[in-house]
N, C-alpha and C positions, 0 to 999 in steps of 0.2 A: 403391517411392517413392510418396508421397501426392501426388495432384493437388490443384488448388485447392479443388475441391468437398469432397474428403476432409478437407482441412485445416480447412475451414469447419465441418464436422461435429464434428471434434475440438475446435475452439475453442468451439463451442456447448455441447458436453458439459462443457468446463472451466467455462463460465459457470454451468451448472446446478449443478455440484458446488460452486462457490464460494458460490452463494446458498443452496443447500439442504442440502448434506452437511456433516457435522462435519469440520472440517479437522484434519489430523494433523501433528505435528512430528517430524522425524527426530532433531533435536537435543533434548536435555533442556531443558525450559522454564527460562529464565534465573533465575526466582524460586523454583525447586523446593526449594532448601535454606534459604530464608528464612522465618522465622516471621512469621505474620500480626500486624500491629500492631493496637493497640486504637483503632480509628477510631470517631468519632461517626457517627451516621446521616447527618448533613450532609456529612461528609468522605467517607463511602462513596458517597453520591449524586454528589458532585462528581468523585471519582476514576473512578467508573463512567461518567459522561458523557464525561469526557476520553478514556477507553479506547474508548468507543463511537465517538467521532470518529476515533480511530486505526484502529479496526476498519474503518470505512467508507473510510478512506484506503487501507487495504490491499485492500479490495474494488475500489476504483478502480484501484489499481496492477495487480491481476490482469487487469482488463478492458483497461487500456492495453496491457499486454504481450501479451495475446492478440490484440488488434486489430493491433498492430505486427507480431507474428509472422506473422499472416495475409497481410500485404502486404509483408513484408521482401523485399529484392532478393537477399540472399546467405544461404547456409546458415550462415555464421559468425555473422551478426547474429541469425538465428533461434535458433541454439543459445544465444547469450548472453542473449537475451530469456527463453528458457525456463528457463535456470538461475536468473536473477533471479526469475522468477515462482515457482519452487519455494521460494525463501527467503521470498518474500512470503506463500506459503501457510502457512509456519511462523509468520509474524507474525500471520496470521489466527487460528491455533490459540492462540497466547499471549494475544492480546487477548480472544478469546471466552471462554477459560477464566477470565481475570481478571475480566471483566465479570460472569460467573456468580458467582464468589466474592464479589463486591461487591454482589450482589443486583440487578444491572441487566439490561438487554436490548440486543441489537444494534439498529441503526437500521432503522426501517420503510421508509426511503427507499433502501435498498441496491439493489433492482432498478433503480430509476431512475438511481442513480449508476453502476451497472454498464453500462447501455445507453449512457449518454452518454459514458462513458470509453472503451468499446469503439469507438465511432464515431470519437472523437478519435484513438485509437491507430491505427485502420485508415487514417485520412487521413494521419497523420504518417508511417506506414510507406510509403504510396504515394508520398510526396514524395521518397523516396530514403533510403538507409541512414544517411547522415551526418546528415540532419535528424531521422530517427527516433531515432538515438542521442543527438542533441543534445537532443531532447525528454526522453529518459530522464535525461540528466545534469542538466538544469534542474529536472525534477520531483523528483529525489532531493535536489537542493540545497535546494529549497523545503521538502521534507518534513523534512530535517534541522533547519532553522530552526524549523519547526512543532513538532517533538518537543522541541527545546530550550525553547520557550516553555511546554510542558506540564510540564517538570521544574521550572520556576520556580513553577508554580501548585499543584503537589502538596505536601502536608505532608512535611517532611524525614524524618519517621519512617515514612512509607509506603514502606518499602524494596522490597516486592514489586513494586508498580507501577513504581517508579523503575527497578528492575533490568531489567524488560522493555523499557521505553522506551530505556534506555541501550544495550541490545544491538541494538535496532532501529536506533538512530542509527548504530552501527558498520556494520551491514549496508547501510544506505542509502548511506553514504559509500563503501563498497566498490563498490556498483553504479554510482555516479556516476564513480568512478575508472576502472572497467572500460569504461564507455561512452566516456570520453574517449580511452582507450588504443586503442579500436577505430576512432577517427576521428570522434568526435562533433563536429558543427558548433556554433558559438556562435549561439544563437537571437537574432533581432532583438529590441530592447527592447519593441516593441508586443506580441510574442508572449509574452514573459515577464510583462508587465503583465496580459494577458488571463488567463494561467494563474493568477496570484495572485488575481485577482478571482473566478474560478471556484472556487478553493480556499477562499476566504473564505465564499462562499455555501454550500459543502458543509459546512464545519466549523460554521458558525452553525446550520444546520438539523439536522445530525446530533447536536449537543450536546443538543437538546431532543427530537428524534424518533428 
């Protein structure tokens, strides 16, 4: 059984892999069977920037789950967080591949995003499992809304990008549902507001950088 120090080493390794290694997907990429649309350079740049934001969001999710798993109080909660993190790794792979196809790049700010999110996750986990799970549920709820807004901004005929985002939406909804089933607490309004403001800062900066 791993002690706290061993677990910290594992989570640090996860961080390095998230930021430096090429992510892999166990599932087939959602857009694998869809033909590339004839996009203009402006449309490619816009779609790439949106997917860069989504990629950074998944980097943050990995960091949050790693931080929460480090300080979780029960094995059941830790297991649920690690399972969710595995699916977020697949999201990373989908987003990164699509960004490359569109001729873009991932955010230069990802290391900063990871460090901040890991710290927030560790604090949330230390507060207790019900609050940590509440943090997961609220995060996924906000991410769902964020992804929905991206679908509205993408060209209707860019089905490859849309298919990826739609599958990510389904996965995020599942994570939120699972967190609630495990006893997630409803976060207070000030905490939700703060999370939204941090998210806005991340999305605005990742779109351009």
